[in-house]
C-alpha positions in Angstrom: -103.4 -61.3 57.1 -100.9 -61.1 59.9 -103.3 -62.2 62.6 -103.6 -65.5 60.9 -99.8 -65.8 61.1 -99.3 -64.6 64.6 -102.4 -66.4 66.0 -99.9 -69.2 66.3 -97.6 -67.3 68.6 -97.1 -69.8 71.4 -96.5 -68.6 74.9 -96.7 -70.7 78.0 -96.7 -68.7 81.2 -96.7 -70.4 84.5 -97.5 -67.8 87.1 -99.5 -67.8 90.3 -100.9 -64.8 92.0 -97.6 -63.9 93.6 -95.7 -64.2 90.2 -93.7 -67.2 91.2 -93.2 -70.0 88.7 -95.2 -73.3 89.1 -92.7 -76.1 89.4 -93.3 -79.1 87.2 -92.4 -82.4 88.8 -93.1 -85.4 86.7 -91.6 -85.0 83.2 -88.9 -87.6 83.4 -90.6 -89.8 80.8 -90.1 -87.2 78.2 -86.3 -87.6 78.0 -85.6 -90.8 79.8 -82.2 -91.2 81.4 -80.3 -87.9 81.6 -76.8 -87.0 82.7 -76.1 -85.6 86.1 -76.8 -81.9 86.6 -73.9 -79.8 85.4 -72.7 -82.3 82.9 -73.5 -81.5 79.3 -74.4 -84.6 77.2 -72.1 -85.3 74.3 -72.9 -83.2 71.2 -74.0 -85.3 68.2 -75.6 -85.0 64.8 -78.4 -87.1 66.2 -77.5 -90.0 63.9 -78.6 -93.1 65.8 -78.5 -95.7 63.0 -76.5 -96.0 59.8 -75.8 -98.4 56.9 -72.8 -98.1 54.7 -73.5 -101.3 52.7 -70.0 -102.7 53.4 -71.2 -106.0 54.8 -72.4 -107.5 51.5 -76.0 -107.8 52.7 -78.5 -106.1 54.9 -78.6 -107.4 58.4 -82.1 -109.0 58.9 -82.0 -108.3 62.6 -82.0 -104.6 61.8 -83.8 -104.3 58.4 -87.3 -105.5 57.6 -88.8 -105.5 54.1 -92.1 -103.7 53.7 -95.1 -105.8 53.6 -95.5 -106.9 49.9 -92.0 -105.6 48.9 -88.6 -107.2 48.7 -85.2 -106.2 50.2 -82.6 -104.6 47.9 -79.2 -106.0 47.1 -75.7 -104.8 47.9 -73.1 -104.8 45.2 -69.7 -103.1 45.5 -70.5 -101.2 48.7 -73.7 -99.7 47.3 -77.4 -100.6 47.6 -79.4 -101.1 44.4 -82.7 -102.8 43.4 -82.5 -106.6 43.3 -84.8 -106.8 40.3 -85.7 -104.5 37.4 -89.4 -103.5 37.6 -89.7 -104.4 41.4 -89.6 -101.8 44.1 -87.3 -102.9 46.9 -88.2 -101.3 50.3 -86.9 -101.8 53.8 -87.2 -100.0 57.1 -84.7 -99.9 60.0 -86.3 -102.1 62.7 -83.1 -102.5 64.7 -84.2 -99.9 67.3 -87.3 -98.2 68.7 -87.8 -94.8 67.0 -89.4 -91.7 68.4 -92.3 -90.2 66.5 -89.9 -87.5 65.1 -87.4 -89.0 62.8 -85.2 -88.4 59.7 -84.3 -90.8 56.8 -81.2 -89.7 54.8 -79.3 -91.1 51.8 -76.2 -90.3 49.9 -76.5 -90.9 46.2 -73.9 -93.2 44.7 -74.5 -92.3 41.1 -76.9 -90.3 38.9 -80.3 -91.9 38.5 -80.2 -93.5 35.0 -82.7 -92.8 32.2 -86.2 -94.2 32.7 -88.6 -94.4 35.6 -86.0 -94.7 38.3 -86.3 -93.5 41.9 -84.6 -93.4 45.2 -87.2 -93.0 48.0 -86.8 -91.9 51.6 -89.4 -93.2 54.1 -90.4 -92.1 57.6 -93.1 -93.5 59.9 -93.3 -96.8 58.1 -96.0 -98.8 59.7 -95.1 -102.2 60.9 -96.8 -105.0 59.0 -98.2 -102.6 56.4 -97.1 -100.9 53.2 -97.8 -97.5 54.7 -96.0 -94.4 55.7 -94.6 -91.1 54.3 -92.2 -91.1 51.4 -90.1 -88.5 49.6 -89.4 -89.9 46.1 -86.5 -88.6 44.0 -86.9 -89.3 40.3 -84.5 -89.3 37.4 -86.2 -86.1 36.0 -85.0 -84.0 38.9 -88.3 -84.0 40.8 -88.7 -84.9 44.4 -92.2 -85.4 45.7 -93.8 -86.2 49.1 -96.4 -88.9 49.1 -98.6 -90.5 51.7 -98.8 -94.2 51.2 -101.7 -96.1 52.8 -101.7 -99.9 52.2 -99.7 -99.4 49.0 -101.9 -96.6 47.6 -99.9 -93.4 47.0 -101.3 -89.9 47.4 -99.0 -87.0 46.3 -98.9 -84.2 48.9 -96.3 -81.8 47.5 -93.2 -81.7 45.2 -90.2 -79.7 44.1 -89.0 -79.8 40.4 -86.0 -79.0 38.3 -83.5 -80.1 40.9 -79.8 -80.4 39.9 -78.7 -83.8 41.3 -75.1 -85.1 41.2 -73.4 -88.2 42.8 -72.6 -87.5 46.5 -75.7 -85.4 47.1 -77.4 -86.0 50.4 -81.1 -86.0 50.7 -82.9 -85.8 54.1 -86.6 -86.4 54.8 -87.8 -85.4 58.3 -91.1 -85.8 60.0 -91.7 -83.8 63.2 -95.1 -83.8 64.7 -97.3 -83.2 61.7 -94.7 -81.3 59.5 -92.8 -83.1 56.7 -89.6 -81.4 55.5 -87.1 -82.2 52.7 -83.5 -81.0 52.5 -80.9 -81.4 49.8 -77.3 -80.9 51.0 -78.5 -78.8 54.0 -80.7 -76.7 51.7 -84.4 -76.7 52.6 -86.4 -77.7 49.6 -90.1 -77.7 50.8 -92.4 -78.9 53.5 -95.9 -80.1 54.0 -98.3 -80.8 56.9 -100.1 -84.0 57.4 -101.4 -85.8 60.5 -102.2 -89.3 59.1 -99.4 -91.4 60.7 -97.8 -91.4 64.2 -94.9 -93.6 65.2 -93.2 -96.1 62.9 -89.7 -96.5 61.4 -87.4 -94.7 58.9 -86.2 -96.5 55.8 -85.6 -96.3 52.1 -86.6 -97.9 48.8 -85.3 -98.1 45.2 -86.9 -98.7 41.9 -85.7 -99.1 38.3 -87.2 -100.1 35.0 -83.9 -100.0 33.1 -80.9 -101.5 35.0 -80.3 -102.1 38.7 -77.2 -99.8 38.5 -79.4 -96.9 37.5 -80.6 -96.5 41.2 -77.8 -96.7 43.7 -77.3 -95.4 47.2 -73.9 -95.4 49.0 -75.0 -94.5 52.6 -78.2 -94.5 54.6 -78.6 -92.7 58.0 -81.4 -92.5 60.4 -81.7 -89.6 62.8 -83.8 -89.2 65.9 -85.1 -85.9 67.3 -82.4 -85.4 70.0 -80.2 -82.5 68.9 -77.9 -80.2 70.9 -78.4 -76.5 70.8 -76.1 -74.8 73.3 -76.9 -76.1 76.7 -80.3 -77.2 75.4 -80.9 -80.8 74.2 -83.9 -80.6 71.8 -86.3 -83.5 72.3 -88.7 -83.1 69.3 -92.4 -82.3 69.1 -94.4 -83.2 72.2 -97.7 -81.5 71.2 -98.2 -81.9 67.5 -100.8 -80.2 65.3 -103.9 -82.3 64.7 -105.6 -82.6 61.3 -107.8 -79.6 62.0 -104.9 -77.4 63.0 -102.6 -78.1 60.1 -102.8 -74.9 58.1 -101.5 -72.8 61.0 -100.9 -75.2 63.8 -101.6 -75.1 67.5 -101.1 -72.2 69.9 -100.4 -72.8 73.5 -101.1 -70.0 76.0 -100.7 -71.2 79.6 -99.5 -74.3 81.3 -100.0 -75.1 85.0 -99.2 -78.1 87.1 -101.8 -78.5 89.8 -104.6 -80.7 91.2 -108.3 -80.7 90.4 -108.0 -82.3 87.0 -111.0 -81.9 84.8 -110.3 -84.5 82.0 -108.0 -86.9 83.8 -107.5 -87.2 87.6 -105.2 -86.0 90.3 -102.4 -83.5 89.8 -101.8 -82.9 86.1 -100.4 -80.5 83.6 -103.2 -78.1 82.3 -102.9 -76.3 79.1 -105.0 -73.7 77.3 -104.2 -73.6 73.6 -105.5 -72.0 70.5 -105.8 -73.5 67.1 -105.5 -72.2 63.6 -109.3 -72.0 63.4 -109.2 -69.2 66.0 -110.6 -71.1 69.0 -109.2 -71.9 72.5 -109.0 -75.5 73.6 -108.2 -77.1 77.0 -105.9 -80.1 77.5 -104.4 -82.2 80.3 -101.5 -84.5 80.7 -100.2 -86.6 83.5 -96.6 -86.7 82.3 -96.2 -83.7 80.0 -96.0 -86.0 76.9 -99.3 -87.6 76.2 -102.1 -84.9 76.1 -105.9 -85.3 76.3 -107.4 -82.4 74.5 -111.0 -81.2 74.9 -113.1 -82.2 71.9 -114.8 -78.8 71.7 -113.3 -75.4 72.3 -113.7 -73.9 75.7 -113.8 -70.4 74.1 -114.6 -69.6 70.5 -113.4 -66.8 68.2 -110.5 -65.8 70.4 -106.8 -66.0 70.0 -103.6 -65.6 72.2 -105.0 -66.9 75.5 -102.9 -66.0 78.6 -103.8 -67.0 82.1 -103.0 -65.9 85.6 -104.4 -67.6 88.6 -105.4 -65.4 91.6 -106.5 -67.5 94.5 -109.0 -70.1 93.2 -110.0 -68.0 90.1 -108.4 -68.4 86.6 -108.2 -65.1 84.7 -107.8 -65.5 80.9 -106.9 -62.7 78.5 -107.3 -63.3 74.8 -107.4 -61.2 71.6 -110.6 -60.8 69.6 -110.3 -61.9 66.0 -111.0 -59.7 63.1 -108.0 -57.6 62.5 -104.3 -57.9 61.5 -102.9 -57.5 65.0 -105.3 -54.7 66.1 -108.1 -56.7 67.9 -109.0 -55.8 71.5 -108.2 -58.1 74.4 -111.1 -59.7 76.3 -111.1 -60.9 79.9 -112.7 -64.2 81.1 -112.8 -65.8 84.5 -113.3 -69.5 85.5 -113.3 -71.7 88.6 -112.3 -74.9 86.8 -110.5 -73.7 83.6 -113.2 -75.1 81.3 -116.3 -73.1 81.9 -115.5 -69.5 81.2 -117.5 -66.3 81.9 -116.8 -63.2 79.8 -116.2 -60.2 82.1 -115.3 -57.7 79.4 -114.8 -57.8 75.6 -112.4 -54.9 75.7 -110.0 -54.5 78.6 -107.0 -53.5 76.4 -106.4 -52.4 72.8 -104.4 -50.2 70.5 -102.8 -47.1 71.8 -103.9 -43.6 70.9 -103.2 -42.2 67.5 -99.6 -41.1 67.1 -98.3 -43.3 69.9 -95.8 -46.1 69.5 -98.5 -48.8 69.9 -101.2 -47.3 67.7 -101.0 -49.8 64.8 -100.1 -53.3 65.8 -100.6 -55.1 69.1 -100.0 -58.7 70.0 -100.0 -60.6 73.2 -101.3 -59.2 76.4 -99.6 -61.4 79.1 -100.2 -61.0 82.8 -97.0 -61.7 84.6 -97.5 -61.0 88.3 -99.8 -59.8 91.1 -97.7 -58.1 93.8 -98.8 -55.7 96.6 -102.3 -55.5 95.2 -101.1 -54.5 91.7 -101.5 -56.6 88.6 -98.7 -56.4 86.0 -99.0 -57.3 82.4 -96.6 -56.9 79.4 -97.6 -56.6 75.8 -95.9 -56.2 72.4 -96.9 -53.6 69.9 -95.6 -51.2 67.2 -96.6 -48.4 64.9 -95.6 -49.9 61.6 -97.8 -52.6 60.0 -95.2 -53.3 57.3 -91.9 -53.9 59.2 -93.5 -55.2 62.4 -90.7 -53.9 64.5 -92.3 -54.8 67.8 -91.4 -53.5 71.3 -92.5 -54.3 74.8 -94.9 -52.3 76.8 -96.1 -52.5 80.5 -99.6 -52.1 81.9 -100.8 -52.2 85.5 -104.2 -52.7 87.2 -105.7 -52.8 90.6 -108.4 -55.4 89.7 -107.3 -57.1 86.5 -110.1 -55.3 84.6 -109.1 -51.6 84.2 -105.5 -51.4 82.9 -103.3 -48.3 82.7 -100.3 -48.0 80.3 -96.9 -47.2 81.9 -96.1 -43.6 81.1 -92.6 -44.3 79.7 -93.5 -47.2 77.4 -92.0 -49.0 75.6 -89.9 -50.5 78.3 -87.9 -52.7 75.9 -86.9 -52.1 72.3 -85.3 -54.8 70.2 -81.6 -54.4 69.5 -80.2 -53.8 66.0 -83.6 -52.5 64.9 -85.1 -56.0 65.6 -88.2 -57.0 67.5 -88.8 -58.2 71.0 -92.0 -60.1 71.4 -93.3 -61.2 74.8 -95.6 -64.2 75.3 -92.5 -65.9 76.5 -91.4 -68.2 79.3 -91.4 -66.6 82.7 -89.9 -67.6 86.0 -88.8 -65.9 89.2 -85.5 -66.6 91.0 -85.2 -64.7 94.3 -86.4 -61.1 93.6 -85.6 -61.3 89.9 -87.9 -62.2 87.1 -86.5 -63.9 84.0 -88.3 -64.0 80.8 -87.4 -65.8 77.6 -88.8 -63.8 74.7 -88.8 -64.0 70.9 -86.1 -61.9 69.1 -84.9 -61.7 65.6 -82.0 -60.4 63.4 -83.5 -57.9 60.9 -83.0 -58.3 57.2 -82.9 -62.1 57.1 -86.5 -63.1 56.7 -87.9 -64.4 53.4 -90.7 -61.9 53.0 -92.1 -58.7 54.5 -93.0 -58.4 57.3 -89.6 -59.8 58.4 -90.1 -61.0 61.9 -88.3 -64.2 61.1 -86.1 -66.0 61.5 -86.5 -65.7 65.3 -85.2 -67.4 68.4 -85.2 -67.1 72.2 -83.5 -64.2 74.1 -83.5 -64.1 77.9 -84.0 -60.8 79.7 -84.3 -60.1 83.4 -86.0 -57.5 85.5 -87.1 -56.7 89.1 -89.8 -54.2 88.3 -91.0 -55.0 84.7 -89.7 -51.5 83.7 -86.0 -52.0 83.4 -85.0 -55.1 81.4 -81.3 -56.0 81.3 -78.7 -58.7 80.4 -80.0 -60.1 77.1 -78.8 -63.7 76.7 -79.4 -65.8 73.6 -81.2 -69.0 74.2 -82.7 -71.7 71.9 -82.1 -71.3 68.2 -83.6 -72.6 64.9 -81.6 -75.8 65.0 -84.2 -78.4 63.9 -86.1 -79.1 60.7 -89.4 -78.4 62.5 -88.0 -75.0 63.4 -87.0 -74.3 59.8 -83.2 -74.1 60.1 -81.9 -72.5 56.9 -85.4 -71.7 55.8 -85.0 -68.1 57.2 -88.8 -68.0 57.9 -89.1 -70.2 61.0 -88.8 -69.7 64.7 -87.9 -71.2 68.0 -89.9 -69.3 70.6 -89.5 -70.2 74.3 -92.8 -70.6 75.9 -92.6 -72.2 79.3 -89.8 -73.1 81.7 -89.6 -75.3 84.8 -87.1 -77.0 87.0 -87.6 -80.8 87.0 -85.4 -83.1 89.0 -82.4 -80.8 88.9 -82.8 -80.0 85.2 -84.5 -77.2 83.3 -87.3 -78.1 80.9 -88.3 -75.5 78.3 -91.3 -75.8 76.0 -90.7 -74.1 72.6 -93.0 -72.9 69.9 -91.5 -74.4 66.8 -92.4 -73.6 63.2 -90.6 -73.7 59.8 -92.5 -70.7 58.6 -94.3 -67.6 59.9 -95.4 -66.1 56.6 -96.9 -68.8 54.4 -99.2 -71.8 55.1 -98.5 -74.5 56.1 -96.9 -72.8 59.0 -96.9 -75.9 61.2 -96.7 -74.3 64.6 -96.2 -77.1 67.2 -94.8 -77.4 70.7 -91.4 -79.0 71.2 -89.3 -79.6 74.3 -85.7 -78.7 75.1 -83.8 -79.8 78.3 -80.8 -78.2 80.0 -78.8 -80.3 82.5 -78.9 -77.8 85.4 -81.8 -76.2 87.3 -83.1 -72.7 86.5 -81.4 -70.9 89.4 -78.1 -72.1 88.0 -79.0 -71.6 84.3 -79.8 -67.9 84.7 -76.4 -67.2 86.1 -74.7 -68.0 82.8 -74.9 -67.9 79.0 -76.9 -70.6 77.3 -74.8 -71.1 74.1 -72.3 -73.5 75.7 -69.5 -71.5 74.2 -67.4 -70.0 77.0 -64.7 -67.6 75.9 -61.1 -68.8 76.0 -59.3 -65.9 74.4 -60.0 -62.4 73.0 -58.2 -59.5 71.4 -59.3 -55.9 71.1 -56.0 -55.1 69.2 -54.8 -52.6 71.7 -51.1 -53.7 71.6 -50.3 -50.9 69.1 -50.2 -50.4 65.4 -48.3 -52.9 63.3 -48.0 -56.6 63.9 -50.6 -58.5 66.0 -49.5 -59.8 69.4 -47.3 -62.9 69.7 -50.5 -64.9 70.3 -51.2 -64.8 66.6 -49.3 -66.8 63.9 -49.7 -66.7 60.1 -50.5 -70.1 58.4 -48.4 -71.0 55.4 -50.0 -69.8 52.1 -51.5 -66.7 53.8 -50.3 -63.2 54.4 -50.2 -61.7 57.9 -52.8 -59.2 59.2 -51.9 -55.8 60.7 -53.3 -53.4 63.4 -54.1 -49.9 62.3 -55.3 -47.0 64.3 -58.8 -47.4 65.7 -57.7 -50.0 66.7 -58.7 -52.2 63.8 -57.2 -55.2 62.0 -56.9 -55.2 58.2 -55.0 -56.9 55.5 -51.3 -56.1 54.7 -51.8 -56.8 51.0 -54.6 -56.4 48.6 -56.3 -59.0 46.3 -54.8 -61.8 48.4 -55.8 -63.9 51.3 -54.6 -62.5 54.6 -55.2 -64.5 57.8 -54.0 -65.5 61.2 -54.7 -68.2 63.8 -54.8 -67.7 67.5 -52.0 -70.0 68.8 -51.7 -68.4 72.2 -54.2 -70.8 73.8 -55.3 -74.4 73.6 -58.6 -75.3 72.1 -60.8 -78.3 71.7 -61.7 -79.9 68.4 -65.1 -78.2 68.8 -64.6 -74.5 68.8 -65.8 -71.1 67.8 -64.5 -67.8 66.4 -66.2 -64.4 66.4 -65.3 -61.1 64.9 -66.8 -57.6 65.3 -67.1 -56.1 61.8 -65.8 -52.5 61.5 -65.9 -52.4 57.7 -67.1 -54.8 55.0 -67.6 -54.2 51.3 -69.2 -56.1 48.4 -65.8 -56.9 46.9 -63.9 -58.4 49.8 -64.2 -61.0 52.6 -64.2 -60.5 56.4 -64.6 -63.7 58.3 -64.0 -65.7 61.4 -62.4 -69.1 60.9 -62.4 -72.4 62.8 -60.1 -75.4 62.9 -57.5 -73.3 61.3 -54.4 -75.4 60.6 -50.8 -74.2 60.3 -51.0 -75.0 56.6 -54.1 -72.7 56.2 -56.8 -75.4 56.1 -59.9 -74.2 57.8 -63.6 -73.5 57.7 -64.6 -69.9 57.1 -67.6 -67.8 56.0 -67.4 -65.4 53.1 -69.1 -62.4 54.7 -69.7 -59.4 52.4 -71.2 -56.1 53.2 -74.2 -56.3 50.8 -77.2 -58.5 50.7 -76.8 -61.3 48.1 -77.8 -64.9 48.3 -74.7 -65.8 46.3 -72.2 -63.7 48.3 -72.6 -65.2 51.8 -71.1 -68.6 51.5 -69.7 -71.1 54.0 -66.5 -72.7 52.8 -63.9 -75.3 53.7 -60.3 -74.8 52.6 -58.3 -78.0 52.1 -54.8 -77.9 50.5 -55.4 -74.3 49.3 -58.6 -75.3 47.5 -61.9 -73.6 48.6 -65.1 -75.7 48.4 -68.4 -74.0 49.0 -70.7 -75.8 51.4 -73.8 -73.6 51.3 -74.8 -70.0 50.5 -77.2 -67.7 52.2 -78.3 -64.1 52.1 -77.7 -61.7 54.9 -77.1 -58.0 55.5 -73.8 -57.2 57.2 -73.3 -53.8 58.9 -70.5 -52.2 60.9 -70.7 -53.3 64.5 -72.2 -56.7 63.7 -70.7 -59.7 65.6 -70.2 -62.7 63.3 -69.6 -66.0 64.8 -68.7 -69.4 63.3 -68.8 -72.6 65.4 -68.0 -76.2 64.6 -69.2 -79.1 66.8 -68.4 -82.5 65.3 -69.0 -81.8 61.7 -71.9 -79.3 62.2 -71.0 -75.7 61.4 -73.2 -72.9 62.6 -73.2 -69.2 61.6 -74.5 -66.6 64.0 -75.1 -62.9 63.5 -75.4 -60.8 66.7 -76.3 -64.0 68.5 -79.0 -65.2 66.1 -78.5 -68.4 64.2 -78.4 -67.7 60.4 -77.0 -70.9 58.9 -76.5 -74.5 60.0 -74.5 -76.9 57.8 -73.3 -80.4 58.1 -70.0 -81.1 56.3 -70.8 -84.7 55.2 -67.3 -85.3 53.9 -65.3 -84.4 57.1 -62.6 -83.1 54.8 -61.1 -80.5 57.2 -58.7 -82.3 59.6 -59.6 -82.2 63.3 -57.9 -80.0 65.7 -56.6 -76.5 64.7 -57.5 -73.3 66.4 -59.9 -70.4 65.8 -58.7 -67.5 63.7 -59.8 -64.9 61.1 -59.4 -64.1 57.4 -59.6 -61.0 55.3 -59.5 -60.6 51.5 -59.5 -56.9 50.4 -59.3 -55.1 47.1 -58.9 -51.9 49.2 -57.4 -52.2 52.6 -59.7 -50.0 54.6 -62.8 -51.6 53.1 -62.3 -54.7 55.2 -61.6 -54.2 58.9 -62.2 -56.1 62.1 -62.8 -54.3 65.4 -62.4 -57.2 67.8 -62.0 -60.9 68.1 -62.9 -63.7 70.6 -62.8 -67.5 70.5 -63.3 -70.5 72.6 -64.4 -74.1 72.9 -67.9 -75.1 71.8 -70.2 -77.6 73.6 -68.8 -76.8 77.0 -70.8 -75.8 80.1 -69.3 -72.6 81.6 -70.2 -73.7 85.1 
């Protein structure tokens, strides 16, 4: 039932009685040394260790064999087992690794016949043959195991894989979620909370010949990954063993004195679990949390807190319905012992109203001039779950009245807006980072996912303006490329001149194991600076609305060799000049960095043509581009690279493209990301780096009928750049 899915919706609000944000002050330990405010750290693929096996032997100062195992051998620039019938295993001990880590290998050759494997390890325990392993076999099966002192327990597997030399397999552990990728494609995931800490590594085994199990490259990744201005730091509050099926749900986070579990001034958190109870936790640094052994409130979900004077007021949803339970009201003087004031202070709207079917999250946001304000998300369709934002007010926090012109915010592009997000106040303006989604992309109905953060602002909680896209699904623990996960902003603070955001992260919102956990993202500027600008780190360098008149495009555009020029037609729109051939142009009227983005506004797109932005477009036509078609088909939306006139598919996805959609392609390093109307749809690493560096943004069209493929506007710029 949907309440078991959305019970995990995580939303940290930090509001006092006057609605102002509570400033966190001691989270430096989470991220360690950071750059100066206003300076964006270098973008990277988060690879922090690698081994290309070119030295002839593994460096013993960096690699340690597992307890009871041997180290493999290097021959001809590849790693292979040293002995038939003996598993060779080693972990990378040359650095200290965070809890969240990835082990990745590139296969040098097909696994030969017999019982041959290549194994990816994470959280290998020092001095013990223990950790998590994803084992790829010759039969085309990859399985996740838990290994405890050499005893293997299978957790999950994927079968009938097609595996070829050059394939890249990645095994990630984040908090308590394990995820396997093949060539950027998500394969499967599993939840387990046995091991914390440890090292990534790999092992190989053959019972035929040592050449039947070969690896040409190993890479280890940490959890630090750039997403716009946000530097993702990984999971800081993982799901415990009892939470695994659905995860943990955080509701409110405060930074104040009167600690109940620790001492002094601490971070206080009220969180729900997949079992449907509310727990209390404290932390002195925002990283290590002490959680109450027993729930402080039972059989309740979605806790939200506002503190008025010395009294905590908690609002939570009664379980027992798929998003239609009533909201209860509790009070407390210490945050642990709660008294029920009412089991029903808010519920579904009257029959026939916009909020009469589904209701989630009742979040108090401010008390001002004697009036309490709360926002909630609801809808009247239990299938599509298109949710909108409503407003309610009260004079005492008990009796609530709906605003007469609800909903106050409806999701754009027929999508959803879900509150329960991060809230702060700058001057007289409230900023709220909510959950939003691009419809038609989810893997199952209801299609709330994939979803990511969208920032709105208001001065009265009635008029919400200036939507700005924030954190995206850019990490394995957020389910990038799964199309079922989410990155949901939950709490936001200025800490030492930087902005810290806690994010609800999950690779799935529609099937167990959902794996909801709390992660951290850091921006290098304070909140009052952050809210003045976009958060995508992609400032615009150039744009063209094609108003120079029909015919040729302006002199800012040039046609690469091997392509046919585009033309402007009345509208004004851009279309091909020839049919059944590649037409494309590059924007040469400005200078661009190697990291860049290109965005088109679709006016027309058919199922037989291509309308696409392009990046790193060379004068000879080499580029990255996305084959966007106007129908939904998993095989028709494909990210390509073009080198020497040859197109190579990197990855396919399924998406619905409509007139008016904004389609953006960015490249940072060798990471390519596809956005639709600001929401991340696809993230791919080009492991071969085949497209030369440099080049400029541009656009491509392939049309069987000219008017079926048209572009209504273009813009481009540099990626990974702070606009302030």
